[in-house]
C-alpha positions as CSV (number, residue, x, y, z in Angstrom):
1,M,0.0,0.0,0.0
2,T,1.5,3.4,-0.9
3,A,1.0,6.8,0.7
4,D,-0.1,8.4,-2.5
5,L,-3.4,6.7,-2.1
6,L,-4.2,8.7,0.9
7,P,-4.3,12.2,-0.8
8,N,-6.6,10.8,-3.5
9,L,-9.3,10.4,-0.9
10,P,-11.2,13.5,0.1
11,G,-10.4,14.4,3.7
12,A,-13.9,14.1,4.9
13,L,-14.5,10.8,3.2
14,F,-11.2,9.4,4.5
15,K,-12.0,10.6,8.0
16,T,-15.5,9.0,7.9
17,V,-14.3,5.7,6.5
18,F,-11.3,5.3,8.9
19,E,-13.1,6.4,12.0
20,K,-15.8,3.8,11.4
21,S,-13.3,1.0,10.7
22,P,-13.0,-1.8,13.3
23,G,-10.1,-1.3,15.8
24,S,-7.8,0.7,13.6
25,L,-5.0,3.2,14.4
26,L,-3.0,5.1,11.7
27,I,0.6,5.7,12.9
28,K,3.3,7.7,11.2
29,G,6.5,5.9,10.5
30,D,8.6,8.4,12.3
31,A,10.5,6.0,14.6
32,P,11.0,6.2,17.5
33,R,8.1,8.6,18.1
34,F,5.4,6.9,16.0
35,T,3.0,9.8,15.9
36,I,-0.7,8.9,15.9
37,I,-2.4,10.3,12.8
38,A,-6.0,8.9,13.1
39,A,-8.0,6.5,15.3
40,S,-11.2,4.7,14.7
41,D,-14.2,5.0,17.1
42,S,-13.9,1.4,18.2
43,Y,-10.2,1.7,18.9
44,L,-10.9,4.7,21.2
45,E,-13.7,2.8,22.9
46,V,-11.7,-0.3,23.8
47,T,-8.7,1.7,25.0
48,S,-10.9,4.2,27.0
49,S,-9.2,7.0,25.0
50,T,-10.5,10.2,23.3
51,R,-9.5,11.4,19.8
52,E,-8.3,14.7,21.2
53,G,-6.2,13.0,23.8
54,I,-4.1,10.8,21.5
55,I,-4.1,12.4,18.0
56,G,-0.8,14.1,17.3
57,K,0.9,12.4,20.2
58,G,3.6,9.7,20.0
59,F,2.2,6.2,20.4
60,F,4.1,5.7,23.7
61,E,2.9,9.0,25.1
62,A,-0.7,7.9,24.6
63,F,-0.1,4.3,25.6
64,P,2.8,3.8,28.0
65,E,5.3,1.1,26.9
66,D,5.1,-2.3,28.7
67,K,8.8,-3.3,28.8
68,T,8.0,-6.6,30.4
69,L,6.7,-7.9,27.0
70,S,9.0,-9.9,24.7
71,D,10.3,-8.4,21.4
72,D,7.7,-10.4,19.5
73,T,4.8,-8.6,21.3
74,N,6.4,-5.3,22.5
75,A,4.8,-2.5,20.4
76,R,8.1,-0.5,20.0
77,S,9.9,-3.6,18.7
78,V,7.1,-4.5,16.4
79,F,6.7,-1.0,14.9
80,T,10.4,-0.7,14.4
81,K,10.6,-4.0,12.6
82,V,7.8,-2.9,10.3
83,V,9.6,0.4,9.4
84,V,13.0,-1.4,8.9
85,T,11.7,-4.4,6.9
86,G,8.7,-2.9,5.2
87,Q,6.9,-6.1,6.0
88,K,3.6,-6.8,7.6
89,I,3.9,-8.1,11.1
90,E,1.1,-9.8,13.1
91,V,1.0,-10.4,16.8
92,P,-1.4,-13.3,17.4
93,T,-1.8,-12.7,21.2
94,Y,-0.8,-10.1,23.7
95,R,-2.2,-8.6,26.9
96,F,-3.2,-5.0,27.2
97,D,-5.5,-4.2,30.2
98,V,-8.3,-1.7,29.7
99,Y,-9.4,0.9,32.3
100,N,-13.0,0.4,33.4
101,K,-14.6,3.8,34.2
102,E,-17.4,2.2,36.2
103,T,-15.3,0.0,38.5
104,K,-12.3,2.3,38.3
105,T,-10.0,-0.7,37.8
106,Y,-8.2,-2.2,34.9
107,D,-9.9,-5.2,33.2
108,I,-7.6,-7.9,31.9
109,R,-7.9,-8.1,28.1
110,Y,-6.2,-10.0,25.3
111,W,-5.7,-8.8,21.7
112,S,-4.5,-9.9,18.3
113,C,-3.1,-7.2,16.1
114,S,-1.9,-6.7,12.6
115,N,0.6,-4.0,11.5
116,I,0.6,-3.2,7.8
117,P,3.3,-0.8,6.3
118,I,2.1,1.9,4.0
119,L,4.9,2.8,1.7
120,S,5.8,6.0,-0.1
121,A,6.6,6.0,-3.8
122,G,10.1,4.7,-2.8
123,T,10.7,2.1,-0.1
124,N,10.2,4.2,3.0
125,V,7.4,3.3,5.4
126,D,5.4,6.5,5.8
127,Y,2.6,5.0,7.9
128,I,1.7,1.9,9.8
129,L,-1.9,0.7,9.9
130,N,-2.3,-0.9,13.3
131,T,-5.5,-3.0,13.6
132,V,-6.5,-4.8,16.8
133,V,-9.1,-7.4,17.6
134,D,-10.3,-8.3,21.1
135,I,-9.7,-12.0,21.6
136,T,-10.2,-12.1,25.4
137,D,-13.1,-14.6,25.1
138,E,-11.1,-16.9,22.9
139,V,-8.1,-16.8,25.2
140,H,-10.3,-17.7,28.2
141,A,-11.9,-20.5,26.2
142,R,-8.4,-21.9,25.4
143,E,-7.4,-21.6,29.0
144,I,-10.5,-23.6,30.1
145,I,-9.8,-26.3,27.5
146,T,-6.2,-26.5,28.6
147,E,-7.3,-26.7,32.3
148,N,-9.8,-29.4,31.5
149,E,-7.2,-31.3,29.5
150,D,-4.8,-31.0,32.5
151,R,-7.5,-32.3,34.8
152,L,-8.3,-35.2,32.5
153,R,-4.6,-36.1,32.2
154,L,-4.2,-36.0,36.0
155,A,-7.4,-38.1,36.4
156,T,-6.2,-40.7,33.9
157,D,-2.7,-40.8,35.4
158,A,-4.2,-41.3,38.9
159,A,-6.5,-44.1,37.7
160,A,-3.6,-45.6,35.7
161,L,-5.7,-45.3,32.5
162,A,-4.4,-45.2,29.0
163,T,-6.3,-43.1,26.4
164,W,-6.6,-43.8,22.7
165,D,-8.1,-42.0,19.7
166,L,-9.0,-43.9,16.5
167,N,-9.9,-42.0,13.3
168,L,-12.4,-44.2,11.4
169,L,-11.9,-42.3,8.2
170,D,-8.2,-42.8,7.7
171,Q,-7.7,-45.5,10.4
172,S,-5.0,-43.3,12.1
173,F,-4.5,-44.3,15.8
174,V,-3.1,-42.3,18.7
175,S,-2.6,-43.4,22.3
176,S,-1.0,-42.2,25.5
177,P,2.4,-43.4,26.8
178,R,0.5,-45.4,29.5
179,M,-0.7,-47.7,26.7
180,N,2.9,-48.9,26.2
181,E,3.2,-49.6,29.9
182,I,0.0,-51.7,30.0
183,F,1.2,-53.8,27.1
184,G,4.6,-54.3,28.6
185,H,6.7,-51.8,26.7
186,P,8.8,-48.8,28.0
187,P,6.7,-45.6,28.2
188,D,9.3,-43.6,26.4
189,A,9.5,-46.1,23.5
190,P,7.7,-45.2,20.2
191,L,3.9,-45.4,20.8
192,L,2.4,-48.7,19.6
193,N,0.0,-48.6,16.7
194,Q,-3.3,-50.4,16.5
195,Q,-1.9,-53.4,14.6
196,E,0.9,-53.9,17.1
197,L,-1.5,-53.8,20.1
198,Q,-3.8,-56.3,18.5
199,K,-1.0,-58.7,17.9
200,Q,-0.7,-59.0,21.7
201,V,-4.4,-59.8,22.2
202,E,-5.3,-63.5,22.6
203,P,-6.4,-64.7,19.1
204,D,-9.7,-66.2,20.4
205,D,-10.6,-62.9,22.2
206,L,-9.5,-60.8,19.2
207,K,-11.8,-62.9,16.9
208,N,-14.8,-63.4,19.2
209,I,-14.8,-60.3,21.3
210,V,-12.8,-57.3,19.9
211,V,-14.2,-57.5,16.4
212,A,-17.8,-58.1,17.6
213,A,-17.5,-55.2,20.1
214,F,-16.2,-52.9,17.3
215,H,-19.1,-53.6,15.0
216,E,-21.6,-53.3,17.9
217,A,-20.1,-49.9,18.8
218,L,-20.7,-48.6,15.3
219,V,-24.4,-49.2,15.9
220,T,-24.8,-48.4,19.6
221,G,-22.2,-45.7,19.9
222,K,-20.6,-47.4,23.0
223,Y,-17.4,-49.5,23.1
224,L,-16.8,-52.0,25.9
225,Y,-15.0,-55.3,26.4
226,E,-12.5,-57.2,28.5
227,V,-9.8,-59.4,26.9
228,R,-6.6,-61.2,27.6
229,I,-3.3,-60.0,26.3
230,S,0.3,-61.4,26.4
231,L,3.2,-59.2,27.3
232,P,6.5,-59.4,25.3
233,D,7.9,-61.8,28.0
234,G,4.9,-64.1,27.6
235,S,3.1,-63.3,30.9
236,P,-0.7,-63.0,30.6
237,R,-2.6,-59.9,31.5
238,W,-6.2,-58.7,31.4
239,I,-7.4,-55.3,30.1
240,K,-10.7,-53.5,30.0
241,T,-11.4,-51.1,27.1
242,Q,-14.3,-48.7,26.9
243,G,-15.1,-45.7,24.8
244,I,-17.6,-43.8,22.6
245,V,-18.1,-43.2,18.9
246,I,-18.1,-39.7,17.6
247,Y,-20.5,-39.0,14.6
248,N,-20.5,-36.2,12.1
249,E,-23.4,-34.0,11.1
250,K,-24.7,-36.8,8.8
251,K,-24.8,-39.3,11.7
252,A,-21.9,-41.2,10.2
253,P,-19.2,-42.6,12.6
254,V,-15.9,-40.7,12.2
255,R,-13.9,-41.3,15.5
256,M,-13.7,-43.5,18.5
257,L,-12.3,-42.3,21.8
258,G,-11.6,-44.5,24.8
259,T,-9.5,-45.7,27.7
260,V,-7.7,-48.9,28.6
261,L,-7.3,-50.2,32.1
262,D,-5.2,-53.1,33.4
263,I,-7.6,-55.3,35.4
264,T,-5.3,-58.2,35.9
265,N,-5.4,-58.2,39.7
266,N,-9.2,-58.1,39.7
267,K,-9.4,-60.9,37.1
268,R,-7.0,-63.1,39.1
269,D,-9.3,-62.7,42.1
270,E,-12.3,-63.6,39.9
271,I,-10.5,-66.6,38.5
272,R,-9.6,-67.8,42.0
273,K,-13.3,-67.4,43.0
274,N,-14.4,-69.2,39.9
275,D,-12.0,-72.0,40.4
276,F,-13.4,-72.4,43.9
277,I,-17.0,-72.4,42.6
278,A,-16.0,-74.9,39.9
279,M,-14.4,-77.2,42.4
280,A,-17.3,-76.9,44.9
281,S,-19.9,-77.5,42.2
282,H,-18.0,-80.5,40.8
283,E,-17.8,-82.0,44.3
284,L,-21.5,-81.4,44.8
285,K,-22.4,-83.3,41.7
286,T,-21.3,-86.6,43.0
287,P,-23.6,-86.8,46.1
288,L,-26.4,-85.2,44.2
289,T,-26.2,-87.8,41.5
290,S,-26.4,-90.5,44.2
291,I,-29.4,-88.8,45.8
292,K,-31.1,-88.7,42.4
293,A,-30.4,-92.4,41.8
294,Y,-31.8,-93.4,45.2
295,I,-34.9,-91.4,44.6
296,Q,-35.4,-93.1,41.3
297,I,-34.9,-96.5,42.8
298,L,-37.4,-95.7,45.6
299,A,-39.9,-94.4,43.1
300,K,-39.8,-97.6,41.0
301,R,-40.1,-99.9,44.1
302,L,-43.0,-97.9,45.6
303,A,-44.8,-97.2,42.3
304,L,-47.1,-100.1,42.7
305,S,-47.8,-99.5,46.4
306,G,-50.8,-97.3,45.6
307,D,-49.6,-94.7,48.2
308,S,-50.3,-91.4,46.3
309,F,-48.6,-89.4,49.0
310,V,-45.3,-91.3,48.7
311,N,-45.3,-91.2,44.9
312,S,-46.1,-87.5,44.8
313,T,-43.4,-86.7,47.4
314,L,-40.8,-88.7,45.5
315,L,-41.7,-86.9,42.3
316,K,-41.3,-83.5,43.9
317,A,-38.0,-84.6,45.5
318,G,-36.8,-85.7,42.0
319,N,-37.8,-82.3,40.6
320,Q,-35.9,-80.4,43.3
321,V,-32.8,-82.5,42.7
322,N,-33.1,-81.7,39.0
323,K,-33.3,-78.0,39.8
324,M,-30.3,-78.3,42.1
325,T,-28.4,-80.0,39.2
326,D,-29.3,-77.3,36.8
327,L,-28.1,-74.7,39.3
328,I,-24.7,-76.5,39.7
329,H,-24.3,-76.7,36.0
330,A,-25.0,-72.9,35.8
331,F,-22.3,-72.2,38.3
332,L,-19.9,-74.4,36.4
333,D,-20.7,-72.6,33.2
334,L,-20.2,-69.3,34.9
335,S,-16.7,-70.3,36.1
336,R,-15.8,-71.6,32.6
337,L,-17.0,-68.4,31.0
338,E,-15.0,-66.1,33.2
339,S,-11.9,-68.2,33.0
340,G,-12.1,-68.3,29.2
341,K,-12.6,-72.1,29.2
342,L,-16.1,-72.2,27.7
343,H,-15.6,-73.8,24.3
344,L,-18.2,-74.5,21.6
345,K,-18.8,-77.9,20.0
346,V,-20.4,-76.8,16.7
347,T,-22.5,-79.1,14.7
348,D,-25.5,-79.0,12.3
349,F,-28.8,-79.8,13.9
350,D,-32.6,-79.1,13.7
351,L,-33.4,-76.1,15.9
352,N,-37.1,-77.0,15.9
353,E,-36.4,-80.4,17.3
354,L,-34.1,-78.9,20.0
355,I,-36.9,-76.5,21.1
356,E,-39.5,-79.3,21.3
357,E,-37.1,-81.4,23.4
358,T,-36.4,-78.5,25.7
359,I,-40.1,-77.6,26.1
360,A,-40.8,-81.3,27.0
361,E,-38.1,-81.2,29.7
362,T,-39.3,-77.9,31.1
363,V,-42.9,-79.0,31.3
364,T,-41.8,-82.1,33.2
365,L,-40.3,-79.9,35.9
366,S,-43.3,-77.5,35.8
367,P,-46.4,-79.7,35.6
368,G,-49.6,-77.9,34.7
369,R,-47.9,-75.2,32.7
370,I,-48.7,-74.8,29.0
371,I,-46.0,-73.9,26.4
372,N,-47.1,-73.5,22.8
373,F,-44.8,-74.1,19.9
374,K,-45.7,-74.8,16.3
375,P,-42.8,-75.2,13.9
376,K,-43.4,-73.2,10.6
377,E,-40.4,-74.3,8.5
378,E,-37.3,-76.4,8.7
379,L,-34.6,-74.7,10.6
380,T,-31.1,-76.2,10.4
381,I,-28.3,-74.3,12.2
382,H,-24.6,-74.6,12.7
383,A,-24.0,-74.1,16.4
384,D,-23.4,-75.8,19.8
385,H,-26.4,-78.0,20.4
386,E,-26.0,-78.2,24.2
387,K,-25.4,-74.5,24.6
388,I,-28.3,-73.3,22.4
389,G,-30.5,-75.7,24.3
390,Q,-29.3,-74.1,27.5
391,V,-30.3,-70.7,26.2
392,V,-33.8,-71.9,25.3
393,S,-34.1,-73.6,28.7
394,N,-33.0,-70.4,30.6
395,L,-35.5,-68.2,28.7
396,L,-38.3,-70.7,29.2
397,S,-37.6,-71.0,32.9
398,N,-37.5,-67.3,33.2
399,A,-40.9,-66.9,31.4
400,L,-42.4,-69.5,33.7
401,K,-40.9,-68.0,36.8
402,Y,-42.3,-64.5,36.2
403,S,-45.8,-65.3,34.9
404,D,-48.9,-66.7,36.5
405,K,-49.5,-70.5,36.3
406,E,-52.8,-69.9,34.4
407,T,-51.1,-68.1,31.5
408,I,-49.7,-69.7,28.4
409,I,-46.1,-69.3,27.2
410,S,-45.6,-69.0,23.4
411,V,-42.5,-69.9,21.5
412,T,-41.8,-68.9,17.9
413,A,-38.9,-69.6,15.6
414,A,-38.5,-68.3,12.0
415,K,-36.0,-67.0,9.5
416,E,-35.4,-63.3,9.3
417,K,-33.1,-62.2,6.4
418,D,-29.7,-63.9,7.3
419,N,-30.7,-64.9,10.8
420,I,-32.9,-67.3,12.7
421,K,-34.9,-65.6,15.4
422,V,-36.4,-67.5,18.4
423,S,-38.8,-65.7,20.7
424,I,-40.3,-66.7,24.1
425,I,-43.4,-64.7,24.9
426,D,-45.1,-64.6,28.3
427,K,-48.0,-62.6,29.8
428,G,-46.3,-62.0,33.1
429,I,-45.4,-59.0,35.2
430,G,-43.2,-57.4,32.6
431,I,-40.0,-55.4,33.1
432,R,-39.4,-51.7,33.7
433,P,-37.3,-49.9,31.0
434,K,-34.5,-49.1,33.5
435,D,-34.1,-52.8,34.3
436,Q,-34.2,-54.1,30.7
437,E,-30.7,-52.8,29.8
438,K,-29.2,-54.5,32.9
439,L,-30.9,-57.8,32.7
440,F,-28.1,-59.6,31.0
441,Q,-25.4,-58.4,33.5
442,R,-23.9,-60.9,35.8
443,F,-25.8,-61.4,39.1
444,Y,-28.3,-58.7,38.3
445,R,-31.8,-59.2,39.7
446,V,-34.9,-57.0,39.3
447,E,-36.2,-55.7,42.6
448,G,-39.8,-55.2,43.5
449,D,-42.6,-56.4,45.9
450,K,-43.8,-59.0,43.4
451,L,-40.4,-60.5,43.1
452,K,-39.4,-61.1,46.8
453,N,-40.4,-64.8,46.8
454,I,-38.9,-65.6,43.4
455,S,-35.6,-67.5,43.6
456,G,-32.6,-67.1,41.5
457,F,-29.0,-65.8,41.4
458,G,-29.1,-63.7,38.2
459,I,-26.7,-65.8,36.2
460,G,-29.0,-67.5,33.7
461,L,-29.5,-64.5,31.4
462,Y,-25.9,-63.5,31.8
463,I,-24.7,-67.0,30.6
464,S,-27.2,-67.0,27.8
465,S,-25.9,-63.6,26.6
466,E,-22.3,-64.9,26.7
467,I,-23.3,-68.0,24.7
468,M,-25.0,-65.9,22.1
469,Q,-22.0,-63.6,21.8
470,R,-19.7,-66.5,21.2
471,H,-22.1,-67.6,18.4
472,K,-22.0,-64.1,16.9
473,G,-25.7,-63.9,17.6
474,T,-27.8,-61.4,19.7
475,I,-30.1,-61.6,22.6
476,G,-32.6,-59.1,23.9
477,V,-36.0,-58.3,25.4
478,D,-39.1,-56.3,24.5
479,S,-41.4,-55.6,27.5
480,E,-43.9,-53.3,29.0
481,E,-44.4,-53.4,32.8
482,G,-47.5,-55.3,33.7
483,K,-48.1,-56.6,30.1
484,G,-45.5,-59.4,29.9
485,A,-42.2,-59.8,28.1
486,T,-40.7,-61.2,24.9
487,F,-37.2,-62.6,25.2
488,Y,-35.5,-63.4,21.9
489,F,-32.2,-64.4,20.4
490,T,-30.9,-64.5,16.9
491,L,-28.4,-66.8,15.2
492,P,-26.7,-66.3,11.9
493,I,-27.9,-68.9,9.4
C-alpha cells in the first residue's frame, strides 16, 4: 500500500471511513516517536481514550510502553521492525489491560493485532496501519480447554488409565504413553500402533470379542470389552477397554475415543473365585447324582404301592434334585465363562427339534404349565447343540418364573433375512425400562414387591448372553411393565 493513495481520498471521506473501521489506528513511520495520525471510534472505545487525547501524540505518550513484553509482542519492537523491513507483522496474542470507568479498575484483556506498512513512492514506510481485535473470550476458552485437559490427564494418570483415539476415516490411531506400559513396553518407546496392540491380544478374544464389540459400537455408539493379552515376556494380563463413537453431522461414525485399564489383579481374584465355585460345584455333583439315583430306585419300588402321597413326594423330590443339578451346571458354566474355558462344540442340527425337546423337559419340571410351539419351517443351524438348548431352557424357565400359572407361554422360531430368530413370549409382570438394559449383566436381579419370593442368582440370562456372543448372535428383550415380556435371540444362518 502506498501513501499516494491517501491524498486521493477527500479528507472528509477518509475521516469518515477510517473512524468507522474496526479497531484501527494510523501511525506515522517516524520512529521512535510513531505519531498517531488517526484513530477509529472502536479503537478509542476499547482503549478508553479520546480522539483529542491521542491524535498528534507519539504512540508511547498515549499508551505507556510495557517493557515486560518480549520483542515479539512489544509494540516498540514490532513497529520498528515494520519500518525497517517494510513487511507486515502480526502479533497473534498479547495482553493489554483496559481501564474500566465504572469500577475504576483495569480489566484484563487480550488482543490480536496486525501491523501493515504503508509505503511511499520509494521504499520508505510512511505510515503503519495498526488494527487490533479483542480475543479475550477466545483466550479464556483456550485456558478452560487447557485446564480441562490437564485435569483429565491427572485423572487418567491417577487411575492408571491409557487413552486412545481412532480416526475411522483414515484409520490413524493415537494413544497415550501409558498404553505402552500396560502392554509391557517402555513408556518412552515409540507409541504402539493399533496393529501392534492387536498382535498381543489372545487370538480367540480378538476374533470373538474385539471384532464383535467394534461392529456393535458402530451401531450403539458405545465400546466396551474385556480381553486377555500377552506381554512381550509371555506373561498373561487382562485389560478393559471402553469408549464412545463420535458422529459427524450426517450421523456417520468418524472417530472412536476411549480408555484402557489393566484389570489383571481383579481378574485373578475372579479366577480364584471361579476355580473355587467350579471345584465346589464339581464335588456337589457326586452326592447329588447319588441322591437322584436313590430317589429313582425308591420311586420304582413304591410305584405299585398305591400310596399317592409317597409317589407325589418322590416326584417332587426328584424335581428339586433336577433344579439343584441345573443350578450347579449354571455355576460351572459361569466359572468356565469367566476363565475363558467355555468352548463351543459346533455341529449342524434341527433347531425346531431342540426347542421341542427343551419344552418337554421344562414342562416335566413344571407340571400344569402350557407352552405352545408350532414349527413353521425347517430350521437347520450350525451351532453348539447343548449351549443353544441351555439358552432356550433359561429363557423358558425365566418366562415360567415371572408369569402366572394360568397363563400360556408361546415360542416362535423363524428365518429373518440372514438370521434365525427365536422368541419366548409370556404374559407376566413385565420389566421396567430401566431394568431391561441391565438384565443380561452378571448377578443382576430386578427388585420389587412382586419378586421377593422368586428365587434365582441372576446368572441364567448372563450366561445366555455370553453364549450368544460366542455364536456371533444377539439376545434381547421387549417388554412393558404389567403386560408381559418377549425374550428373543438370533443366530446367523
